[in-house]
C-alpha positions, 0 to 999 in steps of 0.5 A, a space after each residue: 268274723 274275720 275272713 280267712 283269705 289274706 291279701 298282700 300288702 297294698 292290695 285292695 280287696 273288693 267287698 263284692 267278691 270273696 275269692 280272687 280269680 286269675 285271668 286265663 290267657 291263651 285259652 279259647 272261651 267255651 261256647 255256652 251249651 244250648 239247653 232245652 226246657 227241663 235243663 237237657 241238652 238239645 241237638 246241635 245244628 250239625 246233628 240236625 243237618 245230618 238228620 235232614 240229609 239222611 231223611 232226604 237221601 235215604 229213599 233215593 239211596 234205597 232205590 238205587 241199591 235195590 234197582 241198580 246195585 243188587 241186579 249187578 251183584 246178582 248178574 255177577 253171581 249168575 255169570 259164575 254158574 251154568 244155569 237154565 233159569 230153573 232150580 238152584 245155582 249148583 253147577 259152578 263154572 267160575 270164569 268159563 262163561 266169560 271165556 265162552 263169551 269172549 271167544 264167541 264170534 257173534 259177541 265180538 262182531 256185536 262189540 264191533 257193531 256197537 263201536 261202529 254205531 258210536 263212531 258214525 253217530 258222532 261223525 254224522 249227528 255232530 256236524 249235522 246237528 250243529 249246522 241245524 242248531 246254528 241255522 235255527 238260532 237265527 231269525 227265520 220264518 216258521 222257526 218254532 215249527 222247524 224246531 218241533 219237526 226236528 225234535 218230534 222224532 226224539 220224543 217218539 217211543 222207540 217201539 213206534 219209531 221202529 215199527 214205522 221204519 220197519 214198514 217204510 223199509 219193506 222191499 215190496 210195498 215199502 215207501 222208500 223203495 217206491 220213492 226210489 222207483 219214481 226217480 229210476 232207482 231200485 232198492 236191494 232185492 231182499 230189502 234194506 233190512 234183509 241184506 247183510 251189507 245194507 242192514 247196518 246202513 239202514 239202522 244207522 240212518 234210522 238212529 240218526 233220524 231218531 236221535 238228531 233232535 236231541 243234539 239240536 235241542 242241546 246245541 240250541 240250549 248251549 247257544 243261548 248261553 253265548 253272550 251277545 256282547 261277543 257277537 257285537 264285538 266281532 261285528 265291530 271288528 269286521 269278522 265274517 259270520 263263519 269267523 264268528 262261529 269258528 272263533 266264538 260260538 263253537 269254542 263256547 259250545 264245547 262243554 255242550 258238545 262234549 256232554 252230548 257226545 258222552 250221552 251218544 256214546 253210552 246210548 250207542 253201547 247199550 243200544 237194543 230196542 231200535 235194532 231189535 224191532 228192525 232186524 233182531 240182530 240179523 240178517 246173519 248177525 249183521 246188526 247184532 249188538 251186545 244187548 241183543 246178543 245177551 237177550 238172545 242167549 237168555 230168552 231164546 237159548 236159556 243160557 242165563 249164565 252166558 247172558 249174565 256174563 255178557 251183561 257184566 262184560 257190557 257193564 265193564 265196557 261201558 264203565 271203562 268208556 265213561 271213566 276214560 271219557 270223563 278223565 281225558 275229555 270232560 276233565 276241563 268241564 269238571 275241574 277248575 282250570 285256574 290254579 288255586 292260590 295258597 292261603 296266606 297265614 
């Protein structure tokens, strides 16, 4: 039987093929689809990777939603009601709680106290911690013991440290007044924690003792990343120790210093436990912080609406500080300073 397919003159038809196929030009060749046993299509690598990401991220995301996002939502809800902690939320007051908090002199003073602690924590702990870190970075006798002594206060629980300093600062039998008496000095008659103009000084001193170890450890870790070749080159150039620290060490330590300052700032804005143990915000609200204010309003006065409004304001203040700090201070650490080159086609 003759084949129905005809070929033009002069063309040779291969006997192995019965039809003629024209090559497709300019079209990408489709990749073969992976198949599993039985002819069914299996999940591709992209879907498998997404499933792994969801599997590992989902538990942490659920915990974050339950312990962080949900309490924030409930705090915002409670702040819109006048509520004593019992019964349903029925007395809706809108933004009146926020107005009451912002017009409260105790809260505005507490905000100023938090800002004061932020400023003095950075001004005192930064140079002191940097000086101690530079000293401990050199070869010294008993270097490990000195590092342990400086870092131990930070690992102590705030409750233990607060109780110890509360006893040391007592006016009659406190060790601090006893030491001052030996050198011919006297402490305040009502004690360091009982005098309004001395209580904040005592609190800042205790906070410096407690958290200085964190600054020293972070700075020491940052110093380990400075290349030794730079120090050797500076010695060959005849630079002094101070010139080496000022021109090499401190600039390269900038990211570590900025990270520590961010942690110190956020911690100072949320300060509660140490102040609560030492003074409970007194005397005469001289050491009140925003957290001690909302705790007092919520637990002692049963004004949970006012306390929730204060907590939301604290959250907004801390978030604003964090965003501004990362935007203007830590931008050089989170963004690539080198401009990206456009890819050539």
